[in-house]
C-alpha positions in Angstrom: 25.2 34.8 -6.6 22.8 35.5 -3.9 19.0 36.0 -3.4 18.4 37.4 -6.8 20.2 34.5 -8.5 18.2 32.0 -6.4 15.0 33.8 -7.4 15.7 33.7 -11.1 16.4 30.0 -11.0 13.0 29.2 -9.5 10.1 27.9 -11.6 7.7 29.9 -9.4 8.7 32.6 -7.0 7.6 35.8 -5.4 10.0 38.7 -5.0 9.1 41.5 -2.6 11.1 44.6 -3.6 11.2 48.4 -3.2 11.2 51.0 -5.9 14.8 50.4 -6.5 13.9 47.0 -8.1 11.5 48.7 -10.5 14.4 50.4 -12.3 17.4 48.3 -11.6 16.6 44.7 -12.1 16.2 42.7 -15.3 13.7 39.9 -14.6 12.5 38.5 -17.9 9.7 36.1 -16.6 7.5 38.4 -14.5 3.8 37.5 -14.7 2.4 39.8 -12.0 3.3 43.1 -10.5 1.6 43.9 -7.2 2.0 47.5 -6.0 1.1 48.1 -2.4 1.9 51.8 -2.7 1.1 53.6 -6.0 4.1 55.2 -7.6 4.7 59.0 -7.3 4.2 59.5 -11.1 1.9 57.9 -13.7 4.9 57.3 -15.9 6.4 55.2 -13.2 3.2 53.2 -12.9 3.3 52.5 -16.6 7.0 51.5 -16.4 6.4 49.1 -13.5 3.4 47.5 -15.2 5.3 47.2 -18.5 7.8 44.8 -16.8 5.1 42.1 -17.0 4.5 42.4 -20.7 7.9 41.8 -22.1 9.0 39.9 -25.2 5.4 39.8 -26.5 4.0 38.2 -23.3 0.9 39.3 -21.5 1.1 40.4 -17.9 -1.0 41.5 -15.0 -0.7 44.2 -12.4 -2.5 45.1 -9.2 -2.3 48.4 -7.3 -3.9 48.7 -3.9 -5.8 51.9 -3.3 -7.5 53.4 -0.3 -11.1 54.6 -0.7 -9.8 58.2 -1.0 -7.5 57.2 -3.8 -9.9 55.5 -6.3 -9.9 58.6 -8.5 -6.4 57.5 -9.6 -8.1 54.9 -11.7 -9.6 57.5 -14.0 -6.3 59.3 -14.1 -4.6 56.1 -15.4 -7.3 55.7 -18.0 -6.7 59.3 -19.2 -3.1 58.1 -19.8 -4.4 55.2 -21.9 -3.7 52.6 -19.2 -6.2 49.6 -19.5 -7.3 49.4 -15.9 -10.3 48.1 -13.9 -11.4 49.0 -10.4 -12.1 45.8 -8.4 -13.6 45.7 -5.0 -11.8 44.1 -2.1 -14.5 41.5 -2.0 -13.9 40.6 -5.7 -10.2 40.2 -5.0 -10.9 38.1 -1.8 -13.3 35.9 -3.7 -10.6 35.3 -6.3 -8.1 34.7 -3.5 -10.4 32.0 -2.0 -10.6 30.1 -5.3 -6.8 29.8 -5.6 -4.3 27.8 -3.6 -5.4 29.0 -0.1 -5.1 26.9 3.0 -8.3 24.9 3.3 -9.3 26.5 6.6 -9.3 29.9 5.0 -11.7 28.8 2.4 -14.4 28.3 5.0 -14.2 31.9 6.2 -16.7 34.4 4.9 -15.2 37.1 2.7 -15.3 39.7 5.5 -13.9 37.2 7.9 -11.0 36.5 5.6 -10.0 40.1 5.4 -10.3 40.5 9.2 -8.3 37.2 9.7 -5.5 38.3 7.4 -5.3 41.8 8.9 -5.3 40.4 12.4 -2.7 37.7 11.6 -0.3 40.3 10.2 -0.7 42.6 13.2 -0.3 39.9 15.7 2.8 38.5 13.9 4.5 41.9 13.9 3.6 42.7 17.5 5.2 39.4 18.7 8.6 40.2 17.2 10.3 43.3 18.6 12.7 43.5 15.7 9.9 43.3 13.2 7.8 45.8 15.1 10.7 48.3 15.1 11.0 47.8 11.3 7.3 48.2 10.8 7.3 51.5 12.8 10.2 52.9 10.6 8.4 51.7 7.5 5.2 53.5 8.6 7.0 56.7 9.2 8.8 56.5 5.9 5.6 55.6 4.0 3.7 58.5 5.6 6.5 60.9 4.7 6.5 59.6 1.1 2.7 60.1 0.9 3.4 63.9 1.2 5.6 63.9 -1.9 3.1 63.0 -4.7 3.3 65.3 -7.7 0.7 68.1 -8.1 -1.3 66.2 -10.7 -1.9 63.4 -8.3 -2.4 65.3 -5.0 -6.2 65.2 -5.5 -6.0 61.4 -5.2 -3.2 61.2 -2.7 -4.1 63.8 -0.1 -2.4 63.1 3.3 -5.3 64.7 5.1 -7.8 62.3 3.6 -6.2 59.1 5.0 -7.0 57.6 8.4 -3.6 57.1 10.0 -4.8 54.2 12.1 -6.0 52.3 9.0 -3.0 53.3 7.0 -0.7 51.8 9.7 
């Protein structure tokens, strides 16, 4: 019993997890995989995405990429991964047409992105414990960015990212 048991009993739920969950959990009813950080290997990406299409079901996956990382899409295609590159405005447009608070729907697309970014930053800044965790997470993520395999270094080059935006 615990959080995972509670999660699996829900009709609809969102589970935020680290890489550990990608290998160790058996969750049969996963419709979407959202990857904030691309995996270190293409095979790992394929494995994660495959968790949505189990038992003959269809599934969806999203991976967020920085502008300097978009070449990763072609790399995935070379590994026979069916993938499309969507702009942030396309995603935000889809976001606005789903179950979003009514006041968010009135914001222009660029305004929505700014609003969400500002909301997260302000929320973290107000909570000293959350701010400390965010700092540790940033340092850890930045270190991990240096460990991509040679075949992916062209897309995940630590010198190509803007640390302020990355934070």
